[in-house]
C-alpha positions in Angstrom: -5.8 -55.1 -70.2 -2.2 -56.1 -69.4 -1.5 -52.4 -68.4 -4.4 -52.4 -66.0 -3.3 -55.6 -64.3 0.3 -54.3 -64.1 -1.0 -51.0 -62.6 -3.1 -52.9 -60.0 -0.1 -55.1 -59.1 2.1 -52.1 -58.6 -0.6 -50.5 -56.4 -0.9 -53.7 -54.4 2.8 -54.0 -53.8 3.1 -50.3 -52.8 0.1 -50.5 -50.5 1.4 -53.7 -48.9 4.8 -52.1 -48.3 3.2 -49.0 -46.7 1.0 -51.2 -44.5 4.0 -53.2 -43.4 5.9 -49.9 -42.6 2.9 -48.6 -40.5 2.5 -51.9 -38.6 6.2 -52.0 -37.6 6.6 -48.3 -37.0 8.0 -47.7 -33.5 5.9 -46.0 -30.8 7.2 -42.8 -29.4 8.8 -43.1 -26.0 6.5 -41.8 -23.2 9.4 -39.7 -21.7 9.7 -37.7 -24.9 6.0 -36.8 -25.1 4.8 -33.7 -23.2 1.7 -34.3 -21.0 -1.4 -32.6 -22.3 -2.8 -32.3 -18.7 -1.5 -32.5 -15.2 -4.0 -33.4 -12.5 -4.5 -35.4 -9.3 -5.8 -39.0 -9.4 -8.8 -37.8 -7.4 -9.7 -35.1 -10.0 -9.2 -37.5 -12.9 -11.5 -40.2 -11.5 -14.1 -37.6 -10.4 -14.3 -36.3 -13.9 -14.8 -39.7 -15.4 -17.3 -40.6 -12.6 -19.4 -37.5 -13.1 -19.5 -37.4 -16.9 -17.7 -40.2 -18.8 -18.5 -38.9 -22.3 -17.0 -35.5 -21.5 -14.0 -37.0 -19.8 -13.4 -39.3 -22.8 -13.6 -36.4 -25.2 -11.1 -34.5 -23.1 -8.6 -37.2 -22.0 -8.9 -40.3 -24.2 -5.7 -41.0 -26.1 -3.9 -38.1 -24.5 -0.8 -38.2 -22.4 -1.6 -37.3 -18.7 0.6 -36.6 -15.7 -1.2 -37.8 -12.7 -0.2 -37.4 -9.1 -1.5 -39.4 -6.1 -0.8 -42.0 -3.5 -0.2 -45.6 -4.2 -3.0 -48.0 -3.2 -1.6 -51.3 -4.6 1.1 -52.9 -6.8 0.7 -55.9 -9.0 2.7 -58.0 -11.5 0.7 -59.6 -14.3 1.0 -63.2 -15.6 3.4 -62.1 -18.3 5.5 -60.0 -15.9 4.0 -56.6 -16.7 4.1 -54.2 -13.7 1.2 -52.0 -12.7 0.2 -49.9 -9.8 -3.1 -48.5 -8.6 -3.5 -44.9 -7.4 -6.1 -43.9 -4.8 -8.9 -42.0 -6.4 -11.0 -41.1 -3.4 -13.3 -44.0 -4.2 -12.8 -47.1 -2.0 -13.5 -49.6 -4.8 -12.0 -48.0 -7.9 -8.9 -46.0 -8.7 -6.4 -45.2 -11.4 -4.8 -48.3 -12.9 -1.3 -47.5 -14.3 0.4 -50.1 -16.5 4.1 -49.3 -16.4 6.3 -49.4 -19.5 9.3 -51.8 -19.6 12.4 -50.4 -18.0 10.5 -48.9 -15.0 11.6 -51.8 -12.7 14.4 -49.8 -10.9 12.1 -46.9 -10.2 9.2 -49.1 -9.3 11.1 -50.8 -6.4 11.7 -47.5 -4.7 8.0 -47.1 -3.7 5.7 -48.6 -1.2 1.9 -48.6 -0.6 0.9 -45.1 0.7 3.8 -43.2 -1.0 3.1 -40.2 -3.1 4.0 -40.6 -6.8 3.6 -38.8 -10.1 2.9 -41.0 -13.2 2.8 -40.0 -16.9 0.8 -42.2 -19.2 -1.7 -42.4 -22.0 -5.4 -42.4 -21.0 -7.3 -45.4 -22.3 -10.6 -44.5 -20.6 -12.6 -46.1 -17.8 -13.4 -49.7 -17.2 -14.4 -49.6 -13.5 -10.9 -48.0 -13.0 -9.5 -45.2 -15.1 -6.8 -46.9 -17.2 -3.4 -45.3 -18.1 -1.0 -47.3 -20.3 2.6 -46.9 -21.3 3.2 -45.3 -17.9 6.5 -44.0 -16.5 7.3 -42.8 -13.0 8.1 -39.1 -13.2 9.4 -38.4 -9.7 
């Protein structure tokens, strides 16, 4: 009985240590990840608009390089930067949440400028959402 309890305690400690490691594991830098797809903001939005399930299967969780024109800039309550790309739809677009350290690149652009963004696709929630974005050009 003591051997079983000792074995279970060892398993619990090893499992807890591994869980702690996975929880604190650093996320790969977006700049180091190659984009799975390169497309325009209009094409990306059109694919989600016409068949969301198929677009989710193809793009969800993948790194995308999206080009388009800037519709809007915003700074969130906690200081996170984001920009909206025109999608060809007047109400919705591509919402790009920028990674930290993009401040210097962000300031070089204005509404209407062409831009290329690389980020991870999180699906559609009215807008197509890209996270961990960096400005490529």
